[in-house]
C-alpha positions as YAML, in Angstrom:
chain: A
units: angstrom
residues:
- id: 1
  name: MET
  ca: [0.00, 0.00, 0.00]
- id: 2
  name: ARG
  ca: [1.39, 3.36, -0.93]
- id: 3
  name: CYS
  ca: [1.62, 6.22, 1.53]
- id: 4
  name: ARG
  ca: [-1.12, 8.25, -0.15]
- id: 5
  name: GLU
  ca: [-3.58, 5.32, -0.04]
- id: 6
  name: TRP
  ca: [-2.73, 4.68, 3.62]
- id: 7
  name: VAL
  ca: [-3.41, 8.31, 4.57]
- id: 8
  name: SER
  ca: [-6.69, 8.27, 2.62]
- id: 9
  name: THR
  ca: [-7.80, 5.03, 4.32]
- id: 10
  name: ARG
  ca: [-6.85, 6.38, 7.73]
- id: 11
  name: ARG
  ca: [-8.82, 9.56, 7.13]
- id: 12
  name: LEU
  ca: [-11.87, 7.56, 5.99]
- id: 13
  name: VAL
  ca: [-11.74, 5.40, 9.14]
- id: 14
  name: GLY
  ca: [-11.52, 8.55, 11.28]
- id: 15
  name: VAL
  ca: [-14.50, 10.15, 9.58]
- id: 16
  name: LEU
  ca: [-16.56, 6.96, 9.91]
- id: 17
  name: ALA
  ca: [-15.66, 6.67, 13.61]
- id: 18
  name: LEU
  ca: [-16.65, 10.30, 14.21]
- id: 19
  name: ALA
  ca: [-19.94, 9.75, 12.37]
- id: 20
  name: LEU
  ca: [-20.68, 6.66, 14.47]
- id: 21
  name: VAL
  ca: [-19.96, 8.44, 17.76]
- id: 22
  name: THR
  ca: [-22.10, 11.40, 16.70]
- id: 23
  name: ALA
  ca: [-24.99, 9.12, 15.70]
- id: 24
  name: LEU
  ca: [-24.82, 7.27, 19.02]
- id: 25
  name: ALA
  ca: [-24.74, 10.53, 20.97]
- id: 26
  name: VAL
  ca: [-27.76, 11.91, 19.10]
- id: 27
  name: ALA
  ca: [-29.66, 8.64, 19.57]
- id: 28
  name: GLY
  ca: [-28.84, 8.64, 23.28]
- id: 29
  name: ILE
  ca: [-29.97, 12.21, 23.75]
- id: 30
  name: ALA
  ca: [-33.13, 11.63, 21.72]
- id: 31
  name: GLY
  ca: [-33.88, 8.50, 23.73]
- id: 32
  name: CYS
  ca: [-33.73, 10.45, 26.99]
- id: 33
  name: ALA
  ca: [-35.85, 13.34, 25.76]
- id: 34
  name: GLY
  ca: [-39.38, 13.13, 27.05]
- id: 35
  name: ARG
  ca: [-38.55, 10.55, 29.67]
- id: 36
  name: GLY
  ca: [-39.08, 11.36, 33.28]
- id: 37
  name: ALA
  ca: [-42.23, 11.80, 35.22]
- id: 38
  name: LYS
  ca: [-44.71, 14.60, 35.20]
- id: 39
  name: PRO
  ca: [-43.80, 17.41, 37.60]
- id: 40
  name: GLY
  ca: [-44.95, 16.73, 41.12]
- id: 41
  name: THR
  ca: [-45.16, 12.96, 40.79]
- id: 42
  name: GLY
  ca: [-41.71, 12.28, 42.23]
- id: 43
  name: GLY
  ca: [-40.63, 9.99, 39.40]
- id: 44
  name: ALA
  ca: [-37.32, 9.92, 37.57]
- id: 45
  name: GLY
  ca: [-36.27, 13.33, 36.34]
- id: 46
  name: SER
  ca: [-38.78, 15.30, 38.41]
- id: 47
  name: GLY
  ca: [-36.25, 16.39, 41.03]
- id: 48
  name: MET
  ca: [-38.72, 15.60, 43.78]
- id: 49
  name: VAL
  ca: [-39.12, 12.57, 46.04]
- id: 50
  name: VAL
  ca: [-42.62, 11.67, 47.15]
- id: 51
  name: PRO
  ca: [-42.64, 9.44, 50.25]
- id: 52
  name: ALA
  ca: [-44.84, 6.35, 50.39]
- id: 53
  name: ASP
  ca: [-46.14, 7.39, 53.81]
- id: 54
  name: ALA
  ca: [-46.73, 10.79, 55.45]
- id: 55
  name: PRO
  ca: [-43.70, 11.39, 57.67]
- id: 56
  name: VAL
  ca: [-43.81, 14.15, 60.27]
- id: 57
  name: ARG
  ca: [-40.89, 16.60, 60.04]
- id: 58
  name: PRO
  ca: [-38.65, 16.40, 63.13]
- id: 59
  name: GLU
  ca: [-38.23, 19.42, 65.40]
- id: 60
  name: ARG
  ca: [-34.71, 19.99, 64.07]
- id: 61
  name: GLY
  ca: [-36.29, 20.75, 60.66]
- id: 62
  name: TYR
  ca: [-34.70, 17.98, 58.57]
- id: 63
  name: PHE
  ca: [-34.54, 14.22, 58.37]
- id: 64
  name: LEU
  ca: [-31.28, 12.60, 59.43]
- id: 65
  name: GLY
  ca: [-30.34, 9.45, 57.57]
- id: 66
  name: VAL
  ca: [-27.38, 7.22, 58.29]
- id: 67
  name: LEU
  ca: [-25.79, 4.09, 56.92]
- id: 68
  name: PRO
  ca: [-25.01, 1.87, 59.91]
- id: 69
  name: MET
  ca: [-21.50, 0.40, 59.83]
- id: 70
  name: PRO
  ca: [-21.04, -2.34, 62.42]
- id: 71
  name: ALA
  ca: [-17.94, -2.03, 64.59]
- id: 72
  name: ALA
  ca: [-15.45, -4.87, 64.69]
- id: 73
  name: GLY
  ca: [-17.25, -7.80, 66.30]
- id: 74
  name: GLN
  ca: [-20.60, -5.95, 66.51]
- id: 75
  name: ASP
  ca: [-23.73, -7.69, 65.30]
- id: 76
  name: PRO
  ca: [-25.17, -5.87, 62.22]
- id: 77
  name: GLY
  ca: [-28.63, -5.95, 63.77]
- id: 78
  name: GLU
  ca: [-27.32, -4.17, 66.84]
- id: 79
  name: ALA
  ca: [-25.63, -1.56, 64.63]
- id: 80
  name: TYR
  ca: [-28.98, -0.85, 62.94]
- id: 81
  name: ARG
  ca: [-30.78, -0.65, 66.28]
- id: 82
  name: GLN
  ca: [-28.14, 1.74, 67.59]
- id: 83
  name: ALA
  ca: [-28.41, 3.93, 64.47]
- id: 84
  name: ALA
  ca: [-32.22, 3.90, 64.66]
- id: 85
  name: ARG
  ca: [-32.06, 5.55, 68.08]
- id: 86
  name: HIS
  ca: [-30.33, 8.59, 66.56]
- id: 87
  name: ALA
  ca: [-31.55, 8.80, 62.95]
- id: 88
  name: SER
  ca: [-34.84, 9.54, 61.21]
- id: 89
  name: VAL
  ca: [-34.26, 7.08, 58.37]
- id: 90
  name: LEU
  ca: [-32.05, 4.06, 57.77]
- id: 91
  name: SER
  ca: [-30.92, 2.52, 54.51]
- id: 92
  name: VAL
  ca: [-32.40, -0.91, 55.35]
- id: 93
  name: GLU
  ca: [-34.69, -2.00, 58.14]
- id: 94
  name: ASP
  ca: [-33.49, -4.64, 60.56]
...
């Protein structure tokens, strides 16, 4: 293969790769457009979380959530019970 043919082939591959990436990006953006829930429903893309129950706001004005991490040798159930005494919400119920 001569040098000129190699450069031409390399340029063609680059252009095709750029076209493929552009097409995938446009398809990805178009696929996401219109998704998401209606405002106020708390679904994906709404920016709002709607709780399943009706929690009462604590006196401090905000909910405190923690992820219990058991200490060395501590039972995980005890770690969750200990965290529940100090937090409004836990990641998983014991």
